[in-house]
N, CA and C atoms as a LAMMPS dump frame, in Angstrom:
ITEM: TIMESTEP
0
ITEM: NUMBER OF ATOMS
318
ITEM: BOX BOUNDS ff ff ff
-5.0000000000000000e+02 5.0000000000000000e+02
-5.0000000000000000e+02 5.0000000000000000e+02
-5.0000000000000000e+02 5.0000000000000000e+02
ITEM: ATOMS id mol type element x y z
1 1 1 N -329.941 231.473 146.684
2 1 2 C -330.225 232.409 147.759
3 1 3 C -329.227 232.195 148.895
4 2 1 N -328.772 233.292 149.485
5 2 2 C -327.798 233.218 150.547
6 2 3 C -328.432 232.727 151.842
7 3 1 N -327.719 231.856 152.525
8 3 2 C -328.192 231.371 153.823
9 3 3 C -328.007 232.461 154.859
10 4 1 N -328.941 232.542 155.786
11 4 2 C -328.861 233.525 156.857
12 4 3 C -328.665 232.81 158.175
13 5 1 N -328.285 233.567 159.171
14 5 2 C -328.038 233.031 160.506
15 5 3 C -329.273 232.299 161.031
16 6 1 N -330.441 232.86 160.784
17 6 2 C -331.688 232.246 161.244
18 6 3 C -331.925 230.907 160.543
19 7 1 N -331.554 230.81 159.272
20 7 2 C -331.702 229.553 158.542
21 7 3 C -330.809 228.468 159.103
22 8 1 N -329.586 228.848 159.459
23 8 2 C -328.659 227.892 160.077
24 8 3 C -329.201 227.449 161.428
25 9 1 N -329.729 228.4 162.196
26 9 2 C -330.288 228.079 163.514
27 9 3 C -331.467 227.122 163.379
28 10 1 N -332.325 227.341 162.401
29 10 2 C -333.47 226.453 162.186
30 10 3 C -333.039 225.055 161.778
31 11 1 N -332.058 224.98 160.89
32 11 2 C -331.563 223.679 160.426
33 11 3 C -330.923 222.887 161.57
34 12 1 N -330.174 223.596 162.44
35 12 2 C -329.489 222.923 163.551
36 12 3 C -330.385 222.789 164.781
37 13 1 N -331.579 223.392 164.727
38 13 2 C -332.533 223.37 165.84
39 13 3 C -331.952 223.959 167.123
40 14 1 N -331.323 225.129 166.957
41 14 2 C -330.78 225.881 168.09
42 14 3 C -331.165 227.344 167.908
43 15 1 N -330.841 228.17 168.884
44 15 2 C -331.157 229.595 168.778
45 15 3 C -330.129 230.315 167.904
46 16 1 N -330.497 231.498 167.443
47 16 2 C -329.602 232.312 166.626
48 16 3 C -328.349 232.683 167.416
49 17 1 N -328.517 232.982 168.696
50 17 2 C -327.35 233.359 169.509
51 17 3 C -326.376 232.199 169.662
52 18 1 N -326.877 230.975 169.671
53 18 2 C -325.992 229.814 169.752
54 18 3 C -325.177 229.677 168.467
55 19 1 N -325.809 229.921 167.335
56 19 2 C -325.087 229.898 166.054
57 19 3 C -324.035 231 166.046
58 20 1 N -324.391 232.149 166.58
59 20 2 C -323.458 233.266 166.654
60 20 3 C -322.244 232.916 167.509
61 21 1 N -322.472 232.176 168.587
62 21 2 C -321.348 231.748 169.443
63 21 3 C -320.368 230.871 168.677
64 22 1 N -320.888 230.018 167.822
65 22 2 C -320.005 229.176 167
66 22 3 C -319.225 230.055 166.025
67 23 1 N -319.897 231.047 165.442
68 23 2 C -319.238 231.954 164.515
69 23 3 C -318.13 232.763 165.158
70 24 1 N -318.32 233.111 166.429
71 24 2 C -317.295 233.872 167.152
72 24 3 C -316.271 232.96 167.815
73 25 1 N -316.472 231.653 167.662
74 25 2 C -315.548 230.643 168.179
75 25 3 C -315.386 230.702 169.696
76 26 1 N -316.504 230.864 170.411
77 26 2 C -316.441 230.821 171.871
78 26 3 C -316.354 229.368 172.309
79 27 1 N -315.754 229.143 173.449
80 27 2 C -315.47 227.769 173.862
81 27 3 C -316.475 227.188 174.853
82 28 1 N -317.559 227.89 175.142
83 28 2 C -318.507 227.362 176.115
84 28 3 C -319.744 226.765 175.461
85 29 1 N -319.524 225.938 174.439
86 29 2 C -320.596 225.193 173.795
87 29 3 C -320.269 223.705 173.857
88 30 1 N -321.295 222.899 174.044
89 30 2 C -321.087 221.454 174.056
90 30 3 C -320.661 220.99 172.666
91 31 1 N -319.798 220.007 172.613
92 31 2 C -319.27 219.503 171.338
93 31 3 C -320.37 219.037 170.38
94 32 1 N -321.388 218.294 170.847
95 32 2 C -322.446 217.877 169.914
96 32 3 C -323.215 219.057 169.31
97 33 1 N -323.458 220.083 170.118
98 33 2 C -324.159 221.271 169.625
99 33 3 C -323.315 221.983 168.581
100 34 1 N -322.034 222.142 168.883
101 34 2 C -321.12 222.789 167.94
102 34 3 C -321.083 222.009 166.625
103 35 1 N -321.068 220.688 166.71
104 35 2 C -321.02 219.836 165.523
105 35 3 C -322.295 219.984 164.686
106 36 1 N -323.463 220.034 165.359
107 36 2 C -324.729 220.225 164.631
108 36 3 C -324.72 221.539 163.867
109 37 1 N -324.219 222.567 164.503
110 37 2 C -324.208 223.89 163.869
111 37 3 C -323.212 223.929 162.715
112 38 1 N -322.022 223.393 162.907
113 38 2 C -321.041 223.404 161.811
114 38 3 C -321.522 222.563 160.633
115 39 1 N -322.228 221.482 160.901
116 39 2 C -322.805 220.683 159.812
117 39 3 C -323.853 221.489 159.042
118 40 1 N -324.71 222.217 159.779
119 40 2 C -325.742 223.048 159.141
120 40 3 C -325.095 224.172 158.323
121 41 1 N -324.029 224.751 158.845
122 41 2 C -323.313 225.811 158.123
123 41 3 C -322.773 225.274 156.805
124 42 1 N -322.201 224.083 156.84
125 42 2 C -321.646 223.491 155.622
126 42 3 C -322.742 223.11 154.627
127 43 1 N -323.832 222.522 155.125
128 43 2 C -324.922 222.103 154.228
129 43 3 C -325.572 223.3 153.54
130 44 1 N -325.739 224.395 154.289
131 44 2 C -326.394 225.576 153.726
132 44 3 C -325.403 226.518 153.037
133 45 1 N -324.117 226.199 153.132
134 45 2 C -323.053 227.043 152.567
135 45 3 C -323.178 228.471 153.105
136 46 1 N -323.309 228.578 154.424
137 46 2 C -323.466 229.879 155.081
138 46 3 C -322.143 230.639 155.073
139 47 1 N -322.2 231.898 154.675
140 47 2 C -321.057 232.809 154.728
141 47 3 C -321.482 234.031 155.527
142 48 1 N -320.756 234.385 156.593
143 48 2 C -321.125 235.572 157.365
144 48 3 C -321.094 236.824 156.487
145 49 1 N -322.029 237.713 156.697
146 49 2 C -322.112 238.957 155.943
147 49 3 C -321.395 240.044 156.732
148 50 1 N -320.157 240.342 156.357
149 50 2 C -319.366 241.319 157.112
150 50 3 C -319.939 242.725 156.981
151 51 1 N -320.565 243.041 155.865
152 51 2 C -321.171 244.365 155.696
153 51 3 C -322.299 244.549 156.709
154 52 1 N -323.137 243.542 156.849
155 52 2 C -324.239 243.618 157.822
156 52 3 C -323.692 243.739 159.245
157 53 1 N -322.644 243.005 159.532
158 53 2 C -322.03 243.061 160.866
159 53 3 C -321.515 244.464 161.153
160 54 1 N -320.796 245.033 160.192
161 54 2 C -320.24 246.36 160.399
162 54 3 C -321.332 247.429 160.486
163 55 1 N -322.405 247.258 159.729
164 55 2 C -323.519 248.204 159.836
165 55 3 C -324.186 248.121 161.203
166 56 1 N -324.345 246.907 161.702
167 56 2 C -324.997 246.737 162.999
168 56 3 C -324.193 247.392 164.114
169 57 1 N -322.88 247.181 164.104
170 57 2 C -322.042 247.699 165.176
171 57 3 C -321.421 249.052 164.84
172 58 1 N -321.72 249.557 163.637
173 58 2 C -321.262 250.862 163.18
174 58 3 C -319.747 251.005 163.263
175 59 1 N -319.031 249.931 162.932
176 59 2 C -317.569 249.932 162.875
177 59 3 C -317.148 249.21 161.612
178 60 1 N -316.204 249.778 160.898
179 60 2 C -315.708 249.101 159.709
180 60 3 C -314.225 248.79 159.804
181 61 1 N -313.518 249.444 160.723
182 61 2 C -312.074 249.266 160.857
183 61 3 C -311.376 249.554 159.528
184 62 1 N -311.902 250.53 158.801
185 62 2 C -311.367 250.891 157.498
186 62 3 C -310.957 252.348 157.507
187 63 1 N -309.803 252.614 156.954
188 63 2 C -309.363 253.988 156.827
189 63 3 C -309.289 254.325 155.35
190 64 1 N -309.875 255.429 154.976
191 64 2 C -309.849 255.868 153.584
192 64 3 C -309.09 257.184 153.529
193 65 1 N -308.19 257.266 152.598
194 65 2 C -307.419 258.488 152.421
195 65 3 C -307.468 258.854 150.945
196 66 1 N -307.924 260.038 150.666
197 66 2 C -308.014 260.468 149.279
198 66 3 C -307.514 261.901 149.174
199 67 1 N -306.592 262.139 148.289
200 67 2 C -306.073 263.483 148.089
201 67 3 C -305.668 263.661 146.634
202 68 1 N -305.732 264.892 146.16
203 68 2 C -305.356 265.179 144.781
204 68 3 C -303.967 265.808 144.702
205 69 1 N -303.32 265.996 145.834
206 69 2 C -302.006 266.635 145.811
207 69 3 C -300.944 265.655 145.34
208 70 1 N -299.883 266.198 144.766
209 70 2 C -298.791 265.363 144.268
210 70 3 C -297.923 264.862 145.413
211 71 1 N -297.662 265.742 146.361
212 71 2 C -296.786 265.358 147.469
213 71 3 C -297.548 265.421 148.778
214 72 1 N -297.622 264.303 149.448
215 72 2 C -298.37 264.208 150.705
216 72 3 C -297.75 265.106 151.764
217 73 1 N -296.429 265.198 151.803
218 73 2 C -295.751 266 152.83
219 73 3 C -296.136 267.473 152.728
220 74 1 N -296.286 267.984 151.502
221 74 2 C -296.694 269.38 151.33
222 74 3 C -298.101 269.608 151.861
223 75 1 N -298.98 268.668 151.589
224 75 2 C -300.36 268.783 152.064
225 75 3 C -300.425 268.747 153.584
226 76 1 N -299.657 267.85 154.204
227 76 2 C -299.692 267.717 155.659
228 76 3 C -299.129 268.954 156.341
229 77 1 N -298.156 269.589 155.741
230 77 2 C -297.565 270.784 156.335
231 77 3 C -298.548 271.947 156.338
232 78 1 N -299.506 271.942 155.426
233 78 2 C -300.437 273.063 155.312
234 78 3 C -301.677 272.923 156.187
235 79 1 N -301.865 271.795 156.874
236 79 2 C -303.077 271.604 157.679
237 79 3 C -302.885 272.144 159.089
238 80 1 N -303.994 272.338 159.802
239 80 2 C -303.937 272.869 161.168
240 80 3 C -304.262 271.796 162.202
241 81 1 N -304.027 270.542 161.868
242 81 2 C -304.279 269.445 162.81
243 81 3 C -303.189 269.408 163.88
244 82 1 N -303.489 268.827 165.049
245 82 2 C -302.443 268.661 166.057
246 82 3 C -301.275 267.837 165.502
247 83 1 N -300.096 268.083 166.024
248 83 2 C -298.881 267.457 165.498
249 83 3 C -298.956 265.933 165.515
250 84 1 N -299.456 265.35 166.601
251 84 2 C -299.498 263.886 166.702
252 84 3 C -300.421 263.3 165.629
253 85 1 N -301.519 263.985 165.344
254 85 2 C -302.441 263.523 164.309
255 85 3 C -301.792 263.654 162.939
256 86 1 N -301.091 264.782 162.712
257 86 2 C -300.398 264.971 161.434
258 86 3 C -299.36 263.877 161.203
259 87 1 N -298.608 263.524 162.252
260 87 2 C -297.578 262.492 162.099
261 87 3 C -298.204 261.139 161.763
262 88 1 N -299.312 260.81 162.441
263 88 2 C -300 259.547 162.157
264 88 3 C -300.515 259.534 160.725
265 89 1 N -301.212 260.598 160.333
266 89 2 C -301.773 260.659 158.985
267 89 3 C -300.671 260.692 157.927
268 90 1 N -299.577 261.349 158.225
269 90 2 C -298.469 261.406 157.281
270 90 3 C -297.907 260.007 157.035
271 91 1 N -297.69 259.258 158.104
272 91 2 C -297.175 257.886 157.952
273 91 3 C -298.162 257.011 157.186
274 92 1 N -299.447 257.142 157.477
275 92 2 C -300.466 256.376 156.757
276 92 3 C -300.492 256.747 155.28
277 93 1 N -300.458 258.036 155.001
278 93 2 C -300.533 258.501 153.618
279 93 3 C -299.308 258.074 152.819
280 94 1 N -298.135 258.164 153.441
281 94 2 C -296.911 257.744 152.744
282 94 3 C -296.969 256.252 152.449
283 95 1 N -297.446 255.472 153.407
284 95 2 C -297.578 254.027 153.182
285 95 3 C -298.549 253.722 152.051
286 96 1 N -299.677 254.416 152.039
287 96 2 C -300.658 254.202 150.969
288 96 3 C -300.096 254.629 149.621
289 97 1 N -299.335 255.715 149.63
290 97 2 C -298.736 256.198 148.39
291 97 3 C -297.726 255.171 147.858
292 98 1 N -296.925 254.594 148.758
293 98 2 C -295.941 253.596 148.346
294 98 3 C -296.616 252.353 147.772
295 99 1 N -297.699 251.924 148.408
296 99 2 C -298.423 250.749 147.915
297 99 3 C -299.037 251.029 146.559
298 100 1 N -299.623 252.222 146.4
299 100 2 C -300.242 252.535 145.111
300 100 3 C -299.193 252.608 144.008
301 101 1 N -298.023 253.142 144.31
302 101 2 C -296.938 253.183 143.316
303 101 3 C -296.456 251.779 142.985
304 102 1 N -296.42 250.93 143.989
305 102 2 C -295.978 249.549 143.774
306 102 3 C -296.941 248.833 142.84
307 103 1 N -298.243 248.998 143.05
308 103 2 C -299.227 248.324 142.209
309 103 3 C -299.352 248.979 140.831
310 104 1 N -299.092 250.281 140.762
311 104 2 C -299.174 250.979 139.49
312 104 3 C -298.046 250.532 138.555
313 105 1 N -296.899 250.151 139.129
314 105 2 C -295.747 249.768 138.301
315 105 3 C -295.863 248.364 137.729
316 106 1 N -296.834 247.592 138.168
317 106 2 C -296.983 246.215 137.688
318 106 3 C -297.663 246.151 136.365
């Protein structure tokens, strides 16, 4: 079973927010407290759940681009987006296309 933040807090006998401070690497914790928490993290083999974090804050920092066209430049020329947005998306799409071609050739 996966260890949770609350389990680490219980093992280290501190609050959940204190465990969170160690996870975010803030510097305003006493050394003994930090040591208790890091020991509990290691004993319980705690791994932060990035999916839960992103769901809570509703941010994933992920960009997904999917298109069925053969040439990205042709597709971008046909859209009605503002020019600055088209240029950004064009550069992103070309980069993704280059990476996919690089991995496809392996």
